[in-house]
NUDOTOR-976858 format. One line per field, with one value per residue (C-alpha): residue number from 1; residue in three letters; z, x, y. Coordinates in Angstrom, 1 decimal. Each point is the difference from the previous one (the first is absolute). Layout:
N
i: [NUM|...] $
aa: [ALA|...] $
Z: [Z|...] $
X: [X|...] $
Y: [Y|...] $
This chain:
420
i: [1|2|3|4|5|6|7|8|9|10|11|12|13|14|15|16|17|18|19|20|21|22|23|24|25|26|27|28|29|30|31|32|33|34|35|36|37|38|39|40|41|42|43|44|45|46|47|48|49|50|51|52|53|54|55|56|57|58|59|60|61|62|63|64|65|66|67|68|69|70|71|72|73|74|75|76|77|78|79|80|81|82|83|84|85|86|87|88|89|90|91|92|93|94|95|96|97|98|99|100|101|102|103|104|105|106|107|108|109|110|111|112|113|114|115|116|117|118|119|120|121|122|123|124|125|126|127|128|129|130|131|132|133|134|135|136|137|138|139|140|141|142|143|144|145|146|147|148|149|150|151|152|153|154|155|156|157|158|159|160|161|162|163|164|165|166|167|168|169|170|171|172|173|174|175|176|177|178|179|180|181|182|183|184|185|186|187|188|189|190|191|192|193|194|195|196|197|198|199|200|201|202|203|204|205|206|207|208|209|210|211|212|213|214|215|216|217|218|219|220|221|222|223|224|225|226|227|228|229|230|231|232|233|234|235|236|237|238|239|240|241|242|243|244|245|246|247|248|249|250|251|252|253|254|255|256|257|258|259|260|261|262|263|264|265|266|267|268|269|270|271|272|273|274|275|276|277|278|279|280|281|282|283|284|285|286|287|288|289|290|291|292|293|294|295|296|297|298|299|300|301|302|303|304|305|306|307|308|309|310|311|312|313|314|315|316|317|318|319|320|321|322|323|324|325|326|327|328|329|330|331|332|333|334|335|336|337|338|339|340|341|342|343|344|345|346|347|348|349|350|351|352|353|354|355|356|357|358|359|360|361|362|363|364|365|366|367|368|369|370|371|372|373|374|375|376|377|378|379|380|381|382|383|384|385|386|387|388|389|390|391|392|393|394|395|396|397|398|399|400|401|402|403|404|405|406|407|408|409|410|411|412|413|414|415|416|417|418|419|420] $
aa: [MET|TYR|ARG|LYS|ALA|PHE|PHE|PHE|LEU|ILE|LEU|PHE|LEU|PRO|LEU|VAL|LEU|LYS|SER|GLN|SER|GLU|TRP|ILE|GLN|ASN|HIS|LEU|GLU|SER|ASP|PHE|TYR|LYS|ASN|GLN|PHE|THR|GLY|PHE|TYR|LEU|GLN|ASP|ALA|GLU|THR|ALA|GLU|VAL|LEU|PHE|ASP|TYR|ASN|GLY|GLU|LYS|TYR|PHE|THR|PRO|ALA|SER|ASN|VAL|LYS|ILE|LEU|SER|LEU|TYR|SER|ALA|MET|LYS|VAL|LEU|PRO|ASP|SER|ILE|PRO|ALA|LEU|ARG|TYR|GLU|ARG|LYS|ASN|GLY|ASN|LEU|TYR|ILE|GLU|GLY|LEU|GLY|ASP|PRO|THR|PHE|LEU|HIS|PRO|GLU|PHE|ARG|SER|VAL|ASN|ARG|ALA|ILE|ASP|PHE|LEU|LYS|ASN|GLU|PRO|GLY|ASP|ILE|TYR|LEU|SER|TRP|GLY|LYS|PHE|GLU|GLY|THR|ARG|LEU|GLY|LEU|GLY|TRP|SER|TRP|GLU|ASP|TYR|GLU|LYS|HIS|TYR|SER|PRO|GLU|ARG|SER|GLU|PHE|PRO|LEU|TYR|GLY|ASN|MET|ALA|THR|LEU|ARG|LYS|GLY|LYS|SER|GLY|PRO|SER|ALA|PHE|PRO|LEU|THR|LEU|ALA|ASP|SER|VAL|GLU|TYR|GLN|GLU|SER|LEU|PHE|SER|ARG|ASP|PHE|TYR|GLU|ASN|LYS|PHE|TYR|LEU|GLY|SER|ARG|ASN|GLY|ASN|SER|THR|ARG|ILE|PRO|PHE|VAL|VAL|LYS|ASP|GLU|LEU|ILE|ARG|GLN|MET|LEU|SER|GLU|ALA|VAL|GLY|LYS|GLU|VAL|PHE|LEU|ASN|ASP|LYS|LEU|LEU|GLY|LYS|ASN|ALA|LYS|VAL|LEU|PHE|SER|LEU|PRO|SER|ASP|LEU|VAL|TYR|LYS|ARG|MET|MET|GLU|VAL|SER|ASP|ASN|PHE|LEU|ALA|GLU|GLN|ILE|LEU|LEU|MET|VAL|SER|ALA|GLN|ILE|SER|GLY|SER|MET|SER|SER|GLU|LYS|ALA|ILE|ASN|TYR|MET|LYS|THR|ARG|HIS|LEU|LYS|SER|MET|PRO|GLU|ASP|PRO|VAL|TRP|VAL|ASP|GLY|SER|GLY|LEU|SER|ARG|TYR|ASN|LEU|PHE|THR|PRO|ARG|THR|MET|VAL|HIS|VAL|LEU|ASP|LYS|LEU|TYR|LYS|GLU|PHE|ALA|GLU|GLU|ARG|LEU|PHE|ASN|ILE|PHE|ALA|VAL|GLY|GLY|ARG|THR|GLY|THR|LEU|LYS|GLY|ASN|TYR|GLY|GLY|LYS|THR|PRO|TYR|VAL|TYR|ALA|LYS|SER|GLY|THR|LEU|SER|ASN|ASN|TYR|CYS|LEU|SER|GLY|TYR|LEU|LYS|THR|LYS|SER|GLY|ARG|THR|LEU|ILE|PHE|SER|VAL|MET|ASN|ASN|HIS|PHE|GLN|LYS|GLN|ASN|TRP|GLN|VAL|ARG|GLN|GLU|THR|GLN|LYS|LEU|LEU|GLU|PHE|LEU|ARG|ASP|ASN|TYR] $
Z: [-25.1|0.2|-2.9|2.8|2.6|-2.1|-1.0|3.9|0.9|-2.5|1.2|3.6|0.1|-0.3|2.9|1.9|-0.9|0.9|3.4|0.8|-1.1|2.0|3.2|-0.5|-0.8|2.9|2.2|-1.0|0.4|3.2|2.9|1.3|-2.7|-0.3|1.9|-1.5|-3.4|-1.9|-3.2|-1.3|-3.0|-0.9|-2.8|-1.2|-0.1|-3.2|-2.1|1.1|0.0|2.2|2.5|2.1|0.0|3.1|-0.4|-1.3|-2.1|3.3|2.0|3.8|2.5|-0.5|3.3|-0.5|-3.1|-1.3|0.9|-2.8|-2.4|2.0|-0.8|-3.7|-0.1|1.9|-2.2|-3.2|0.8|2.6|-0.3|1.8|3.1|1.7|-1.2|3.5|-1.5|-2.3|0.4|-1.4|1.1|-0.4|1.1|2.7|1.5|-0.5|-1.0|0.3|-0.6|1.1|-2.6|2.4|1.4|3.2|1.4|0.8|3.5|0.5|2.7|-2.1|-2.4|2.3|-1.3|-3.2|0.7|-3.5|-0.1|3.6|-0.4|-3.3|1.7|3.4|-2.2|-1.8|0.8|-1.5|1.6|-0.9|-1.5|0.0|-2.7|0.8|-2.3|-2.2|1.8|-1.4|2.0|3.9|2.2|0.7|-2.7|-1.6|1.9|2.9|3.2|1.7|3.5|-1.3|0.0|3.3|-0.8|-1.3|-2.9|-1.3|-0.3|-2.1|-3.5|-1.0|-2.3|2.5|2.4|3.3|2.8|-2.3|1.2|3.4|3.5|2.6|3.5|3.3|3.6|2.8|3.6|-1.4|-2.0|-3.4|-3.0|-3.9|-2.8|-2.0|2.7|-1.9|1.1|3.8|1.2|-1.8|2.2|3.3|2.4|-0.5|-0.2|-3.4|-2.6|-2.6|0.6|-2.7|-0.8|-3.7|-1.2|2.4|1.0|3.9|1.2|3.5|1.5|2.6|1.2|-3.8|-1.4|1.8|0.8|-3.8|-2.9|-3.4|-1.5|-3.0|0.0|-2.1|-3.0|-0.1|-1.9|3.0|2.2|-2.9|-0.2|4.0|-0.4|-2.7|1.5|3.3|-1.9|-2.1|2.7|-1.5|-1.0|-3.2|-1.3|-2.1|-3.5|-2.1|-3.3|-1.7|-1.5|-3.7|-2.4|0.1|3.9|0.4|1.8|3.3|0.1|3.1|0.6|-2.2|-1.3|0.7|4.1|-0.3|-2.1|2.3|2.9|-1.3|-1.3|3.2|2.9|-2.2|1.0|-0.9|0.2|-2.7|-2.3|0.0|-0.5|-2.9|-1.9|0.8|-1.1|-3.0|-0.8|0.7|-2.5|-2.6|0.2|2.6|2.7|2.6|-0.5|0.5|-2.4|-2.9|0.6|-0.3|-2.8|-1.6|0.8|-1.3|-3.5|-0.4|1.4|1.4|-3.0|-0.5|3.4|-1.1|2.8|0.5|4.1|2.2|1.1|2.3|2.3|0.2|3.1|0.2|3.0|-1.9|-0.3|-3.3|-1.7|-2.2|-2.0|-1.6|0.3|-3.3|-0.2|3.1|-1.9|-3.2|2.1|1.4|-3.6|-1.4|3.1|-0.6|-3.8|0.4|3.0|1.1|2.1|2.6|0.4|0.2|2.5|2.2|0.4|0.8|3.3|0.6|1.1|3.5|-0.1|-0.2|0.9|-0.4|-1.3|3.0|1.7|-3.0|-3.2|1.3|-1.0|-0.3|-2.9|-0.7|-2.7|0.5|-0.3|0.2|0.9|2.7|0.6|2.9|1.4|2.3|-1.4|-2.9|-1.0|-3.3|-1.3|-3.3|-1.4|-1.3|1.1|-1.2|0.0|1.0|-3.8|-0.7|-1.9|1.3|0.5|0.2|2.4|1.5|2.9|1.2|3.1|1.0|2.6|2.3|3.4|1.1|1.3|-2.3|1.1|-1.1|-3.3|-0.5|1.1|-2.7|-2.4|0.9|-0.9|-3.2|-0.6|1.4|-2.3|-3.2|1.1|0.4|-3.1|-2.7] $
X: [-45.0|3.3|1.7|-0.7|1.8|2.7|0.6|-0.8|3.0|2.3|-0.4|0.3|2.9|2.6|-1.5|0.2|3.8|0.8|-1.4|1.5|3.9|-0.8|-1.0|3.5|1.9|-1.4|0.7|3.5|0.5|-1.5|2.0|0.6|2.5|1.7|3.1|0.8|0.6|-3.2|-0.7|-3.3|-0.5|-3.7|-0.9|-2.7|0.9|-2.0|0.6|3.6|-1.9|2.0|-2.6|2.1|4.0|1.4|3.8|0.0|3.3|2.1|2.0|-1.1|1.8|-2.4|0.5|-1.7|-1.7|3.2|-1.6|-2.5|3.4|0.9|-3.4|-0.1|3.4|-0.8|-3.2|1.7|3.2|-0.6|-2.3|-3.3|1.8|3.0|3.5|1.3|3.7|1.8|1.1|2.1|1.1|3.8|1.5|-2.9|-0.2|-2.3|1.4|-2.1|0.3|-2.7|-2.0|-1.0|-3.1|-1.0|-2.5|2.2|-0.8|-1.7|-2.4|-2.6|0.1|0.6|-2.7|1.9|2.8|0.8|3.8|1.0|-2.1|2.2|3.0|-0.9|-0.6|3.3|1.7|3.7|2.0|-0.9|2.2|-1.2|1.5|0.7|1.0|-3.0|-0.9|2.0|-1.0|0.0|-1.7|-2.1|-1.4|1.4|-1.5|-1.3|0.4|2.7|-1.3|-3.0|2.4|-1.7|-3.4|-2.3|-1.1|3.4|1.2|3.4|-0.2|1.6|-0.7|-0.8|-2.2|-1.1|-2.7|-0.4|3.8|-1.4|0.6|-2.7|1.3|-1.7|0.7|-0.5|0.9|2.8|1.3|-0.5|-0.7|0.0|-1.5|1.7|1.6|3.1|0.3|-1.0|3.5|0.2|-2.5|0.6|-1.8|1.1|-0.7|0.7|-0.9|-0.3|-0.9|2.7|3.4|0.0|2.5|-0.4|-2.6|0.1|-3.6|-0.8|-3.0|-1.1|-2.8|-1.0|-0.6|-2.8|-0.5|0.5|1.6|0.7|3.4|1.7|3.2|3.2|-0.1|3.2|0.4|1.4|-3.1|-2.3|1.8|-0.9|-3.8|-0.4|1.7|-2.2|-3.4|1.0|1.5|3.0|3.4|-0.3|3.5|0.8|1.4|1.6|-1.1|-2.8|-2.9|0.1|-2.5|-1.6|-1.2|-3.2|-2.5|-2.2|-3.0|-1.7|-3.6|-1.8|1.8|-3.4|0.2|3.0|-0.6|-3.2|1.6|2.8|-2.9|-2.3|2.2|2.8|2.8|3.3|1.7|-2.2|0.2|3.8|0.2|-2.5|2.6|2.4|-2.0|-0.8|3.8|0.7|-2.3|1.1|3.9|0.9|1.2|-1.4|0.0|-3.1|2.2|-0.1|-3.7|-0.8|1.9|-1.5|-3.9|1.1|1.5|-2.4|-3.4|-0.2|2.0|-3.2|-0.4|-0.6|3.0|2.9|0.0|2.6|-0.6|2.6|-2.0|-3.2|-1.3|0.1|2.5|2.3|-0.1|1.5|-2.9|-2.0|-3.0|-2.9|-3.7|-0.5|3.0|-1.7|-3.7|1.8|1.3|-3.3|-1.8|2.2|-0.9|-3.5|0.0|2.4|-1.4|-3.6|-1.8|-1.3|3.7|1.3|-2.1|0.1|4.0|-0.4|-1.0|-3.9|-1.1|-1.3|0.3|3.3|4.0|1.4|-3.6|-2.0|-0.4|-1.3|-1.5|-2.9|-3.5|-3.0|1.4|4.1|0.8|4.0|2.1|3.6|3.4|1.1|3.7|0.9|3.3|0.9|-1.5|-1.6|-3.1|-1.0|-2.8|-0.4|-2.6|-3.3|-3.7|-3.4|-2.5|-3.6|-0.9|1.7|3.6|3.2|2.8|3.7|1.4|3.2|0.4|3.5|0.6|3.8|1.8|-3.3|0.4|-3.3|-1.3|-0.2|-3.6|-0.8|1.2|-1.8|-3.1|0.3|0.8|-3.2|-2.2|1.6|-0.9|-3.2|-0.9|1.2|-2.1|-3.3|0.6|1.6] $
Y: [18.2|-2.0|2.3|2.7|-1.9|-0.6|3.6|0.6|-2.4|1.5|3.5|-1.1|-2.3|2.5|1.8|-3.0|-0.6|3.5|0.1|-3.7|1.7|3.4|-1.9|-2.3|3.2|1.7|-3.0|-0.1|3.6|0.6|0.9|-3.4|-0.5|3.3|-1.1|-3.3|-1.7|-1.5|-2.0|-1.5|-2.1|-1.3|-2.1|-2.6|-3.3|-1.0|2.9|1.3|3.5|2.0|1.5|2.5|1.0|1.7|0.0|-3.4|0.3|0.9|-2.1|-1.3|-2.2|-3.0|-2.1|-3.3|0.9|-1.4|-3.5|0.5|0.0|-3.1|-1.8|0.4|-1.3|-3.1|-0.6|0.5|-2.2|-2.5|-3.1|-0.8|-1.6|1.2|-1.4|-1.2|-1.5|-1.3|-4.0|-2.8|-3.3|-1.2|-2.9|-1.1|3.8|3.0|3.4|3.2|3.4|2.8|2.0|2.8|-1.5|1.8|-2.3|-2.8|-0.4|3.4|0.0|1.4|-3.1|-2.5|-2.1|-0.6|-2.2|-1.6|0.9|-0.7|-3.5|-0.5|0.6|-2.3|-2.6|-0.2|-3.0|1.3|3.0|3.1|2.9|3.7|1.9|3.9|2.9|1.1|3.3|3.2|3.2|1.3|-1.5|3.0|1.9|3.2|2.9|-1.5|1.7|-1.4|0.2|-2.3|-3.3|-1.5|0.8|-2.7|1.6|-0.1|-3.3|-1.0|-1.1|-3.6|-2.8|-2.9|2.1|-2.0|1.0|3.6|0.3|1.1|-1.0|-0.1|0.7|-0.5|0.7|-2.5|-0.9|-2.5|2.6|0.8|-1.6|0.1|-1.7|-1.6|-1.8|0.7|3.4|-1.1|0.9|3.1|2.0|1.9|2.2|3.6|3.5|1.3|2.2|-2.3|-3.8|-1.5|1.0|1.3|-2.5|-2.9|-2.2|1.0|1.2|1.7|-0.3|3.3|1.7|1.7|-3.6|-1.1|-3.9|-0.9|1.5|-0.9|1.5|-1.1|-1.6|0.2|-2.3|-2.3|-2.9|-1.8|0.8|-1.0|-3.4|-0.4|1.2|-2.4|-2.8|0.5|0.0|-2.8|-1.9|-1.3|1.7|2.1|1.2|3.1|-0.4|2.5|-0.9|1.0|-2.7|-0.8|1.1|-3.5|0.6|-0.4|2.6|-0.8|2.0|0.9|2.1|1.8|3.6|2.2|-1.1|1.7|2.9|0.4|0.4|2.5|2.0|0.2|0.4|1.4|-2.6|1.6|-3.6|-1.7|2.9|-0.2|-3.5|0.2|2.1|-2.5|-3.0|1.8|0.6|-3.5|-1.1|2.3|0.2|-3.0|2.6|1.9|3.6|2.9|2.2|-2.8|-0.5|3.6|0.3|-2.9|1.3|3.6|-1.1|-2.9|0.4|3.6|1.6|2.3|1.8|3.3|1.7|-2.0|-0.9|-0.3|-3.4|-1.8|-2.3|-2.5|1.3|3.8|0.6|1.6|3.8|0.1|-1.4|2.8|-0.4|1.9|-0.7|0.0|-3.1|-1.7|0.0|-1.2|-3.1|-0.8|0.7|-2.8|-2.2|0.5|-0.4|-3.6|-1.6|-0.9|2.6|-2.5|-1.5|3.4|1.5|-3.0|1.0|3.2|1.5|1.0|3.3|-0.6|-3.5|-1.0|0.6|3.2|1.5|-1.6|3.5|2.1|0.3|-2.1|-0.6|-2.5|-0.9|-0.2|2.8|0.2|-2.6|1.5|-0.2|3.1|1.1|1.6|1.5|2.9|3.0|-1.9|-1.9|-1.4|-1.9|-1.5|-2.5|-0.5|1.6|-1.3|2.9|-0.5|0.3|-3.0|1.2|-0.9|2.5|0.1|2.6|1.0|2.6|0.6|2.7|0.8|1.8|1.1|0.6|-0.6|-3.3|-3.0|-0.7|3.4|-0.6|-3.0|1.7|2.4|-2.6|-2.2|3.4|0.0|-3.6|0.3|2.8|-2.4|-2.6|2.1|2.0|-1.8] $
């Protein structure tokens, strides 16, 4: 009896696998996809068996799928708590320098005040060292006209308030927060809400009653803002701290990673790469962080990617679906599944995946990536049979609506869930 069932399974299994592959092949070669570029790579998380490969070795613009690599970089290099700043005391005064911590006075992390409380309780003068950041204020390959958009704040060594200003309209005139920028806002119709190089803001009919706009990061502005927040004068210092300086830590790192992955926060992703650089080199350079990861922890990537930023805003980034699955596989093997799945967005439940990939039981834990004419999704999938699959779907250069591409991707993932 059992022997017959066993032989039946051996004979029947190839037919099942062929049927599964044929469905996926037909789906990806349907008329819907014929005028765009599509790649798909599927692997079993436990056995590493490649289950399907469709243009898996070809390069695509990944958009925010790049944040998967930022996550891996952070989890490999950064400690369990975010390094807020370095400090040392000399002659009764406190000398500090930033480590790229994006949570300092950030509105999404306002309940955590360890760093600001530390500075407020300092009895001596405070001196802020400046000059560790290396690079351009905006990333390579970012769209220049996005400089005023909420998803494109500048990168910096000592971020405050997420490097964003909140502007409001009022009967008595416009207002700004932080208050340091209060005199920099005026009512005026303008094509852009801020000058490109200066902190001059314009509120018009296109802004609504309240809006958040990135500000231009300058050392003197940060000094003023920090003085305002601390309640005492902060002075600039052009000398960096010595090797024996101590590190003050802020909130648990996973809280930052979770927000970055769930809502696709570009600012957090960019600052994470700078924090990684500060840990490994003492300076803050996205390029140094990327080169370190590519030559140390990610040197086994099957295709060498073009990787230039932490967020995926850059059009210069190029990754293959197979490389994306490779990094996801390393995450899965090196960190606990429960921790990992808590950080990623959950289909039908949280963040950028809340409106898609839902079901009675969550089955998709992934990172989406969206730019105009591009949609990618890479992550983990739990099948009804209990398997865990790692996948990467990349869609580039389509002219359809983004929701239509997401809908086709959902059909594919639901098939995987039900048939593997």
